matplotlib code that plots the C-alpha trace (Angstrom):
import matplotlib.pyplot as plt

x = [-4.5, -4.5, -1.5, -1.3, -0.3, -2.5, -0.1, -0.5, -3.7, -3.3, -0.4, -0.9, -3.2, -4.1, -5.1, -6.7, -7.3, -7.8, -6.0, -5.3, -3.8, -6.9, -5.1, -3.4, -4.8, -7.5, -10.7, -12.7, -10.9, -10.7, -14.5, -15.3, -15.0, -16.2, -19.6, -20.3, -19.3, -21.6, -24.5, -23.9, -23.8, -27.0, -28.8, -27.5, -28.6, -32.1, -32.5, -30.7, -29.4, -27.5, -29.2, -27.0, -28.1, -27.2, -23.8, -23.2, -24.2, -21.6, -18.8, -20.0, -19.6, -16.0, -15.2, -18.1, -16.5, -16.0, -19.0, -21.7, -21.2, -19.5, -22.3, -24.9, -23.5, -23.0, -26.4, -28.8, -27.4, -25.7, -28.0, -25.1, -25.7, -23.9, -20.7, -21.2, -18.7, -18.9, -17.4, -20.5, -22.7, -20.2, -20.4, -24.2, -24.2, -24.2, -24.4, -26.2, -24.6, -25.8, -25.8, -23.4, -20.7, -21.2, -20.7, -17.6, -16.1, -16.9, -15.3, -12.1, -11.5, -10.3, -9.7, -8.4, -7.8, -5.8, -3.0, -2.4, -1.3, -3.8, -6.3, -8.9, -10.0, -11.9, -13.6, -11.5, -8.2, -6.3, -5.1, -1.5, -0.9, 2.8, 2.2, 0.8, 3.7, 2.2, 3.2, 1.1, 0.3, -1.0, -2.5, -3.1, -4.2, -2.2, -5.4, -7.5, -9.6, -11.0, -8.0, -4.9, -2.0, 0.2, -2.1, -2.2, 1.6, 1.8, -0.4, 2.6, 4.6, 1.9, 2.2, 4.9, 6.2, 7.3, 5.4, 4.8, 3.4, 2.0, 0.9, -1.4, -1.9, -5.6, -8.4, -10.2, -12.4, -10.3, -7.2, -9.0, -10.9, -7.9, -8.3, -5.5, -5.1, -5.8, -3.5, -3.8, -2.6, 0.7, 1.9, 5.0, 6.8, 9.8, 10.9, 12.1, 9.5, 11.3, 10.3, 9.1, 6.6, 8.2, 11.5, 9.8, 8.3, 11.6, 13.2, 10.2, 10.1, 7.3, 5.4, 2.9, -0.4, -2.6, -1.3, -3.4, -0.7, 1.8, -0.7, -1.5, 2.2, 2.6, -0.3, 0.8, 4.1, 2.3, -0.5, -0.7, -2.3, -5.6, -8.6, -11.7, -14.7, -17.8, -20.7, -23.3, -23.4, -23.6, -23.6, -25.5, -24.0, -24.4, -27.4, -28.1, -30.8, -31.7, -30.6, -28.2, -28.1, -29.8, -32.7, -30.7, -30.4, -34.1, -35.6]
y = [3.2, -0.5, -2.6, -4.9, -8.0, -10.1, -10.6, -7.0, -5.6, -2.2, -0.2, 3.1, 4.7, 8.4, 9.8, 13.2, 15.4, 12.3, 11.1, 7.6, 9.0, 10.2, 10.7, 13.9, 17.1, 18.7, 20.7, 17.5, 15.7, 18.7, 18.9, 15.2, 13.3, 9.8, 11.1, 13.2, 10.3, 7.9, 10.4, 11.0, 7.2, 6.6, 9.4, 8.1, 4.5, 5.7, 7.2, 4.4, 7.0, 10.2, 12.9, 15.0, 18.3, 17.1, 16.0, 19.4, 21.3, 19.3, 20.2, 23.9, 24.2, 23.1, 26.4, 28.7, 32.1, 31.2, 28.9, 30.4, 33.8, 35.6, 34.5, 35.5, 39.0, 39.5, 38.2, 39.0, 42.2, 43.8, 42.4, 41.4, 38.7, 35.4, 35.0, 33.1, 30.3, 26.8, 25.5, 26.6, 24.4, 21.5, 21.9, 21.9, 18.5, 16.7, 13.0, 11.0, 7.9, 4.9, 5.0, 2.0, 3.7, 7.0, 5.3, 3.5, 6.9, 8.3, 5.3, 5.7, 9.2, 7.9, 4.2, 3.7, 0.0, 1.0, 2.2, -1.3, -4.1, -6.8, -5.4, -4.6, -7.2, -6.8, -9.8, -12.1, -10.4, -8.8, -5.3, -4.0, -0.6, -1.1, -4.1, -1.7, -1.6, 0.1, 3.7, 6.3, 9.9, 11.9, 15.4, 17.8, 21.4, 23.8, 25.5, 22.3, 22.4, 18.9, 16.8, 18.8, 18.5, 17.3, 14.3, 13.6, 13.7, 11.2, 8.9, 8.5, 6.8, 4.2, 3.0, 1.0, 1.5, 4.7, 7.7, 11.1, 13.9, 17.2, 20.2, 22.8, 26.3, 25.9, 24.6, 21.3, 21.6, 24.1, 22.0, 19.3, 21.6, 23.5, 24.0, 24.8, 28.6, 29.4, 32.3, 32.2, 28.6, 26.9, 23.5, 22.0, 18.8, 17.0, 13.5, 12.5, 11.7, 12.8, 11.9, 15.5, 17.4, 20.7, 19.4, 18.2, 21.7, 23.5, 21.4, 21.3, 23.1, 25.5, 25.4, 28.0, 26.9, 23.8, 20.5, 18.6, 18.5, 17.1, 14.4, 13.6, 13.1, 11.0, 8.8, 8.5, 7.0, 4.3, 3.5, 0.8, 1.0, 2.8, 0.5, 0.9, 1.3, -0.8, 1.0, -0.7, -1.3, -4.7, -8.2, -11.5, -12.1, -8.5, -7.0, -3.3, -2.6, 1.0, 4.3, 6.7, 8.1, 5.0, 4.5, 5.2, 9.0, 9.3, 7.3]
z = [-15.3, -16.2, -17.0, -20.1, -18.2, -15.9, -12.9, -11.9, -13.4, -11.7, -13.2, -11.2, -8.7, -8.1, -4.7, -5.2, -2.1, 0.0, 3.1, 4.4, 7.6, 9.5, 12.8, 11.6, 13.1, 10.9, 11.3, 11.1, 13.8, 16.2, 16.2, 16.7, 19.9, 20.8, 22.1, 19.0, 16.7, 18.5, 18.3, 14.6, 13.9, 15.9, 13.9, 10.6, 11.3, 12.3, 8.8, 6.9, 4.4, 5.1, 3.0, 0.6, 2.1, 5.6, 4.4, 2.7, 5.9, 7.9, 5.5, 5.4, 9.1, 8.9, 7.2, 8.2, 7.4, 3.8, 3.1, 5.4, 6.8, 3.8, 1.4, 3.9, 4.4, 0.7, -0.5, 2.4, 3.9, 0.9, -1.8, -4.0, -6.6, -6.1, -8.2, -11.4, -10.8, -12.3, -9.0, -7.1, -9.3, -8.9, -5.1, -5.2, -6.9, -3.6, -3.0, -0.3, 1.1, 3.0, 6.8, 7.0, 4.8, 6.7, 10.0, 8.7, 7.7, 11.2, 12.9, 10.9, 12.3, 15.7, 14.9, 11.4, 10.6, 7.5, 9.8, 11.1, 8.7, 8.1, 10.5, 7.8, 5.2, 1.9, 0.3, 2.6, 1.6, 4.5, 3.6, 3.9, 2.3, 2.3, -0.1, -2.7, -5.1, -8.1, -8.8, -7.0, -7.6, -4.6, -4.9, -2.1, -1.6, 0.6, 1.8, 2.2, 5.4, 5.0, 4.0, 5.1, 2.8, 5.7, 6.1, 2.4, 2.4, 5.3, 3.2, 0.8, 3.6, 4.1, 0.4, -1.3, -4.8, -6.6, -5.2, -6.6, -4.4, -5.9, -3.8, -5.3, -3.8, -3.5, -1.2, -1.2, -4.3, -6.2, -5.9, -7.9, -10.3, -11.7, -15.4, -17.8, -18.1, -14.5, -13.8, -10.0, -9.7, -9.1, -7.9, -6.3, -7.1, -5.7, -6.7, -3.2, -0.5, 2.7, 6.2, 7.0, 4.9, 5.6, 4.4, 1.2, 0.6, 1.1, -1.6, -3.9, -7.3, -8.1, -11.4, -12.6, -14.0, -13.7, -12.5, -15.0, -17.8, -15.2, -14.2, -17.8, -18.6, -15.5, -16.5, -20.2, -19.1, -17.1, -19.5, -22.2, -25.6, -26.0, -25.9, -28.0, -25.6, -26.0, -27.8, -25.7, -21.9, -20.4, -21.8, -21.4, -18.0, -16.8, -18.6, -18.5, -16.0, -16.6, -18.2, -16.5, -13.9, -12.4, -10.0, -6.8, -7.3, -8.2, -5.3]

ax = plt.figure().add_subplot(projection="3d")
ax.plot(x, y, z, "-o")
ax.set_aspect("equal")
plt.show()
């Protein structure tokens, strides 16, 4: 959310199923060594763009029993129809990325410049995560195989300001897509960010249902007045070039 004053234009930040601490053990890190990272970067640069289907296959092999073999047995061998789940359609809406960005992501697995103050710069500004003093809301899934909740929790320690950590009893995608009324969902909260994630969980309070209302309440307390959105995109300085979704996804 955006603050009303100009000295600090960012009033709060939310980190959803994302980790700044890439060195924590995960299924991603355990499968990648220096040689594999170099090979993946070379392949990506040769194509200039990493295809969405290729990216989806890489993530599927991180959790093959659930994402590959179970659907194969159910659909091919047993002839069962695929479950009608909105989340499956959401997962199929994949995104391709440029080779440069993909290579940067791969490099950060073993050598993350965010972990060292002022090692990484953006637009000429050296980055220091501890200097981020706005309130932050970090969400993690207890069954996440891509960004383990322990790594998401450690990300809180890299940030300054007031920090809120919320743990949902779901996997990577379902932790984020957790609609109100979900009977199989619960989340954990605790106001104190302790040094150890297990200590935090032992002292945390369990809440049944979706975490969305908790986040909405958190955001409302840190938001200014509602702004009336523009009815037309662009202006004279930044004219609208084309209609949504843009040329990039169609090329």
